[in-house]
C-alpha positions in Angstrom: 176.2 129.9 161.0 175.2 132.3 157.4 177.0 129.6 155.7 175.4 126.3 156.7 171.8 128.3 156.4 173.4 129.1 152.5 173.9 125.5 152.3 171.0 124.2 153.8 168.6 126.7 151.8 170.4 125.3 148.4 170.7 121.9 149.0 166.6 122.8 149.6 166.3 124.5 146.5 168.1 121.7 145.1 165.8 119.1 146.3 162.8 120.6 144.6 164.6 121.2 141.4 165.7 117.7 141.2 162.0 116.4 142.1 160.8 118.5 139.9 162.3 117.2 137.1 161.9 113.1 138.3 158.3 114.3 138.0 159.2 116.0 134.3 160.2 112.7 133.2 157.1 110.7 134.1 154.7 112.8 132.2 153.4 111.7 128.8 155.0 112.5 125.8 152.9 114.7 124.1 150.6 113.1 120.9 151.8 114.4 117.6 148.5 115.9 115.7 147.4 114.3 112.6 147.7 115.5 109.5 144.3 116.4 108.0 140.8 114.6 108.6 140.6 110.6 107.9 138.7 109.4 105.2 135.3 107.4 106.8 135.2 103.7 106.3 133.0 102.0 103.7 131.2 100.8 106.0 130.5 103.9 108.1 129.1 105.4 105.1 125.5 107.4 106.1 122.5 105.5 104.4 119.9 107.3 103.7 116.6 106.2 105.8 114.2 104.2 103.6 111.2 105.9 102.5 108.1 105.1 104.5 105.6 102.4 102.7 101.7 101.0 102.8 102.0 98.6 105.8 98.6 96.9 104.3 98.5 94.2 107.4 100.2 96.4 110.3 98.9 98.9 111.9 97.6 102.6 112.0 100.8 102.9 113.6 102.8 101.5 111.3 101.1 103.4 108.8 101.5 107.0 110.3 104.9 107.3 108.8 103.3 106.9 105.3 100.6 109.1 105.9 102.3 112.0 108.0 104.9 111.6 104.7 101.9 112.4 102.2 100.6 115.3 104.5 103.9 117.0 104.3 104.2 116.9 100.8 101.0 118.3 99.9 101.3 121.0 102.6 104.2 122.2 100.7 102.7 121.9 97.9 100.5 124.5 96.1 97.7 122.7 97.0 97.8 122.9 100.7 94.3 124.4 101.4 92.5 121.8 99.2 90.8 119.1 101.0 91.1 116.9 98.1 94.2 117.3 97.4 95.2 115.2 100.4 92.5 112.6 100.0 93.9 112.3 96.0 97.2 112.5 97.7 96.5 109.7 100.6 94.8 107.6 97.6 97.5 107.4 95.3 99.6 106.0 98.1 97.5 103.6 98.7 94.8 104.2 101.7 91.2 103.1 100.6 89.0 106.2 99.9 86.6 104.6 101.1 87.6 104.6 104.2 88.6 108.2 104.4 86.7 111.7 105.9 87.6 115.1 105.1 86.4 118.7 106.5 85.0 121.4 104.2 88.2 123.8 102.9 85.5 126.4 102.6 83.6 127.9 105.2 79.3 128.5 104.6 80.3 132.2 103.5 82.9 131.4 101.4 86.4 132.3 102.5 89.2 129.6 103.1 89.1 127.2 106.2 90.8 128.0 109.1 92.1 124.4 109.2 91.1 121.4 107.4 91.4 117.8 108.9 90.9 114.7 107.4 91.2 111.2 108.2 92.0 107.2 107.3 89.8 104.6 109.4 92.4 101.7 109.5 90.6 99.2 112.1 89.4 100.4 115.1 91.9 102.8 114.9 92.0 106.4 112.7 94.9 108.1 111.2 94.0 111.7 111.5 95.8 114.7 109.6 94.9 118.7 110.2 96.5 121.5 108.4 95.7 125.0 108.1 97.0 128.7 108.4 95.7 128.7 112.0 97.4 125.0 112.6 100.8 125.8 111.8 102.9 122.7 110.5 101.0 119.7 109.7 99.7 117.5 112.6 99.2 114.0 112.7 98.1 111.5 115.0 96.8 108.0 115.7 93.2 108.1 117.6 90.4 105.8 118.4 87.6 105.0 116.5 84.2 106.7 117.9 81.3 104.5 116.8 83.5 103.4 113.4 84.4 106.9 112.7 86.9 109.5 112.9 85.5 112.6 112.5 82.6 113.9 114.2 80.6 116.2 113.0 79.7 117.6 109.3 82.1 116.4 107.2 82.5 116.9 103.2 81.5 114.1 100.8 84.0 112.2 99.2 82.3 111.7 96.0 85.0 112.2 92.6 
């Protein structure tokens, strides 16, 4: 009887080994790794985003990218605290100086302003920017004009 038990165990073990061998034969072949990076095709070459430009017949939102870029450029310069620098740069980019407003960049006691705001009226909307040490990064947005003006309160005359 012990031989039969041993034969049964051997037959069972053989069945398990045979099943594992059959399953191993069904396993997918390993994929050979590629050697080195592949070169991107000419059509997949990255292209630089086009520079924003003034869209005279566009909306304020259409012109916000250019307004934002001009503000960022001035903010990155040594003239970052001068309201006139923002006005002059916006004029150089094609915005209408007659449609602009700017707050004072010096307080009534002669200290540098904590923030400066400036705007360009665009139809019934306004491109508005705010910069300053208390503002952090420059902020730009499109807002509705109020009674034809963008900045409420005391603003600096743009007389240059």
